[in-house]
C-alpha positions, 0 to 999 in steps of 0.5 A, a space after each residue: 498555697 492552702 490559704 489561697 485554695 481556702 480563699 478560692 473555695 470561700 469565694 465560690 461558696 459566696 458566689 453560689 450564695 449570691 447567685 441563688 439570692 439573685 435567682 430567688 429575687 428574679 424568679 418571680 419576675 422570670 416565671 411571670 410572663 408579661 400580659 399573662 396571669 401569674 402561675 398559681 392564680 386560680 378563680 373558683 378552684 380553676 387554674 388560670 395560670 398563663 392565660 392572656 386577657 383574651 383567654 381570660 375574657 373568654 373564660 369569664 364569658 363561659 362562666 356567665 353562660 353557666 350562671 344563667 342556669 343557676 338559682 337561689 333557693 329560699 327555704 323555711 320548713 317545707 317552703 321553697 321559693 326559687 329565684 333564677 339568676 337569669 331573672 336577676 341578670 347575674 353576670 361576672 363583669 369584665 373587670 374581673 379579667 383586669 383584676 386577675 391579670 394585676 394580681 402580683 403586679 401592684 405596689 412597689 418592687 418589694 411588695 410585688 416580689 413578696 406577693 409573687 412569691 406567696 402566689 408561687 408558694 401557696 397559690 391564690 384562689 380569687 373570688 369573681 365579682 358579679 353584678 345583678 339587677 337590684 331593683 328586680 331582687 327588691 321586687 321579688 322579695 317584696 312579692 314574697 313578703 306580701 305572699 307570706 304575710 297572709 294567714 296560713 293556708 293549707 295545701 290545695 288538692 288536685 283531682 286525677 282521672 283514676 280517682 286519686 287526689 294529690 296536694 300542692 304545698 301549703 302556704 305558711 304565714 311568715 313575718 320576714 326579716 326583709 333587710 337581713 334576707 336581702 343582705 344574705 342574698 346580696 352577699 351571695 349574688 355579688 360572688 355569683 354563688 347559688 344554693 340554699 338560703 334560710 329565710 330569717 323570720 321574727 314570727 311564723 305560723 304553719 298550716 294545720 295540715 303538714 306535708 306528711 298529713 297531706 300525703 295521707 289525704 288521697 281520695 274523695 270520701 264524699 261530695 254533694 252539690 246544691 243549686 241556687 238562683 244566682 241572685 247577686 248578694 246571696 251568691 256573694 255570701 255563698 261564695 265567701 262562706 264556701 271559701 271560708 270552710 274550704 281548706 279546713 283540715 280536721 285531724 282524727 278525733 277533732 271537731 269542726 264548727 261551721 260558725 268558727 270556720 266562717 267567723 262573723 257574718 257581718 258587713 265588715 267580713 264582706 257579707 251582704 244583705 240577702 233574704 233569710 228565713 225567719 219564722 217561715 218567712 223570707 226577710 232581709 238579713 246580712 249573710 243570707 245564703 250561708 245556710 245553703 253552704 252549711 246544708 251542702 256540707 251536712 249532706 257531704 258529711 253524712 255521705 262520708 260517714 262522719 259523726 254529726 254532733 250539732 245540727 238543726 233544721 230550718 223553720 220550714 223545708 228549703 228548696 235545694 235539698 230533700 226535706 230533713 236534709 238541711 242544716 241551718 246556722 245562726 251566728 252565736 246561736 245555732 251551729 253545725 258541727 261534726 267530729 272526725 272519728 275516722 282513722 285519718 284526717 279529712 279535708 274540706 274542699 268547696 267549689 263555688 260556681 254561679 248557681 251551684 256549690 259543691 263540697 268534697 270531703 277528702 280523706 284516706 282511701 282506707 276511710 272510703 265507705 263501701 256502703 252508704 244509705 240515707 233513707 227517709 224513715 218518717 215524713 208526717 204532715 202537720 196541718 196549719 191553722 186558719 187565723 182570722 183577725 182585724 186591722 182597721 189600718 189596712 187599706 184592703 177590705 180583706 187580706 190573706 196570707 197563705 199558710 203551709 203545712 208543717 212536717 215531721 221528718 226523720 232521716 236514717 244514716 247507715 255507713 259501712 267500710 271494707 274493714 268491717 266498721 259501721 256507723 248509724 245515726 238518725 236526724 229528726 226535723 220538725 218543720 212548724 206549720 205556718 198559719 193561714 191568716 185572713 185579715 179584715 179591715 172591718 170584719 163582716 158580721 157573718 164571719 164574726 159569728 163564725 169566728 165566735 162559734 169556732 172559738 167556743 168550739 175550741 174552748 
């Protein structure tokens, strides 16, 4: 009897074990309803358990609506470039619904059983596959490569009605690792992932004015405008030399050199032939007009209270500024230079329009002068001589080249600031007289006698 009971008990245990085994084997198939996503399946952290194909497709359509608002942000230092998913037409494809529905339903019976158990126990978060316009991505990266393949450029100022100045972001030079960048972006886009991507580069040069320094440049310290007749070649030279100095940032204690900033005034650099003053006369020369920019800058620098360290006047006064307030330059010979001895950095901003050029000196509100005086202390006339000579080869019997008086001019500069700082300097200009020359093909006898008498008197 006891033996029979033991056998019966063992039979029940065996049956229970068998039932559990059958239940364990069948559970994954029982819990997963046909044509619906298996329990434990999610995508992007969102549970999709039990969703039908139609519900899954609606869910994907909703995710695509969100994708249209997303973007990739390419960064390098202070640089930020945004690429919108809308422009690239990033979207999750409809075959994502099939893939989610087929999870745990692929392979043989044994594999399907194992996969379903793993999904039930551990869950399965699946990444969605996205598509995008590859040609649009290529064009955007090509554009960035061209944009940042130029020499670095400081930020540009914006002027406001209250007199304040703010700056946009500067532009660095970047030699991008284009294919590596594209690979990083493709990986993100194929999964519909937005966010920040560091731009890989092999070489980079940043503007000499940092974002923090740009914030300190918030006011106009001084500005000066000169006008000119808009002759094509001279206007062209004025424009490109103004562009060359515009955007230069000079840190406290640093020097500025006009020749260094503009570089060679050659045809290779884009300069054209225009009249230049040589020994008081206009002659054709490459780069004619650049002295108007250096002169305009000189006046703005004086008004800002900066220390001029190198300046020379022209041979004769020029028409576009008062005598004594010009600054001539000659490549490799004569330069215009100044030092920033203010508390903060200064920024040169030049604006060219046909017929006029304006130069701003921008800086910190603490360095705005409270008093400025540019006064003419001396203006003496130097008479010209009259020279008589002969030239048998000339066609005219008599030719006269009019002379011009010379001048000796002194300009004094006096600057004061609210905090008690002062600055004083003087600028001397020695304009040479130009001889009045009378040339005869054959000198008249009376004139020859007068000349002999004059020469004897001079001796």
